N, C-alpha and C positions, 0 to 999 in steps of 0.2 A: 377751780380757780387756784392756780399754782403760783405762789409767791416765793418759790425757791429760786431766786434770780441768780444769774451768772455773776460771779465776783467781778469779772472784767467790766461788766456793765455798771455795777455799783461804783467801782473806782473811776471809770470814765466820766461819770456824772458828778464827780466831786469838782464842781465848778461854781464860781460866784453867780453865774447867770442861771443856775439850776437849783442848787442846794440851799437849805435854810442857813441863815447867818451863823447859828450856833455850831454848825459843822465846818465853817471856814478854816479853823485850825488844821483840819485834816488835809486840806488842799495842798499844803506845802510838803506833805508826806506821801503823795500819790505814788511816786517811784518806789520808795521804801516799802510801802504797804503792798504794792504789786509784787515786789521781790519776795517778801516774807510769805505772802499768800501762795505764790507760785511754788516756793520751796516746800511749803506745807502740803502742796497738792490740792489746795482748796479751789475747786472750779465753781462750785455752787455755794450759796449762802449756808446751807445746812452742813457743809464740810468744814466750816470754820469752827475748830474745836477750842476748848479751854487752853490747850497747849499752844495753839496758834495765837490766841489772845495774849498768852504769857510771852510768846516770842515778840509780839508787837510791844508789850510793856517793857521788855528788856531792851529792845532797840530804840524805842521812841518815848518811853516814859509812861507813868501812870495815867496822866491826863489823856494822852493820845489813845492809849489802849481802851480806856473806859469810854471815850467818845466814839471810837470805832465800833466797840461792842454794841453801842446804842445805834450807831449809823446803819449797820447791816440790817436792822429791823425797821428802818424809817419808812419803807414802802410796804410793810406787811399789811395785808388787807384785814379790815375790821368788818366782819360779816354782819354785825349788829346794825350797820348803816342800811342794810337791805330792808329792814322793817319799815323804813320811811316810804318805800315804793308801795303804792296802793293798787297797782295793776296786778292782775292774776299772774302767779308764778308760771313761767314757761311761755308767756306771750312774747312776741317780738319786742314790744315796747319795754316790758319788764327786763328782758335779757339785755337790751341796749342800755338801759339806765343802770342796771347792775354792773355792766362792764365799765361804764364811765365812772361809776362810784368806786371803782378800784383805784382811781387816781387819788393822790394825797390831797386832803382838804376838800374833796368834791363830795358834797352832800346832795340831796335830791334837787334842790333849786338850781345848782350849777350843772348837774347832770342833765336836767331838763332843758336848760339853756343851750348846752352843747347839742343835745339831741335835736331840739327844734331848729337849730342852726345847720344841721346836717353834719355835725362833727362827730366822728367815731374814733376809736383807738387808731384805726388805720389812717384816717385823715390826719390825726395828730402826728403820727409817725412820719407821714409823707410830706405834709405841707409845712411851709415856713410859719414862723410866729405871726408875721404880718398877714399872711393869708388866713390863718385861723381867726385872728382878731377881726379881719374884714368880714368873714363869714358871720361871726357872732354879731358884729355891729350892724351888718345888713339886716339880719333877722330882727334885732331889737328895733331898728328904725322902721322897717316895713310892717312889723306886727304891733307897732306903737306900744312897745313895752318900756318898762322903767328900769330893767336890770342894767348892771354895769358891765362893760366889756372887761374881760380879765386883763390884768396887767401883763406886760411882756414876760416878766420873770415867772409868773404863775403859769403862763402858757409854755414857757421853756421847760419848767419842771414837769408839766403834764406830758409834753412831747417826749421827754426823756423816759418817763415811767411807761408811757405807751409803747415805746420802742423796747424797753425791758420786758414788758408783759408779752408782746408779740414774739420777741426772740425766745423767751422761755417756752411759750406755747408751741412755737415751730420746732423746737428741739424735742418735744415729747413724742 
C-alpha cells in the first residue's frame, strides 16, 4: 500500500469541494506551490525536502509552509485501522475492505457500506458523486439499513484519493 502520491495530484485536489476546511488557505497558493515544487524537482511526496519546505516558507510565509508540510501527509494510510476487519487476511472481502479503508475518514462501517453497495476504488475514480451516492442509497433502501448516505463533499474527497491511489499504483 503505497501512499507516496504524486505532488501534482495532491496540489490538484486543493479544492473546497475536496479538502478539509483547515487546508483552504493553501488553495490560493496552488500556482506558487506548483512552481516551487517543480523547481525543487519534487514529483512524489517523499521528494519534498526540508529545503523545499523552506523555499515555501520564504515565498509564502510560515503559516503556509507549516500547513503545506501537514497537508502532504493528509492522505497517509494508518495501517492500525486494518485491525477492525474481522475477516481473514488475504480473503477477497478483507482485501476490498482494506483498500476502501485507505480513504480518509473511512473506518470499517463506511468501508462495509461502500463494499456492500458495490463501490470500489475504481468505481469511485470513474463514477460521479451522484452515481456513487445513488449506489449507496439504493443499497441502504433495499437492504433496509439505517446507515447514512455520504455527503457530496465526503464522496468528492474519496473520489480524489481513489484517483491518487490508482495513479500511484499504476506508476509502480
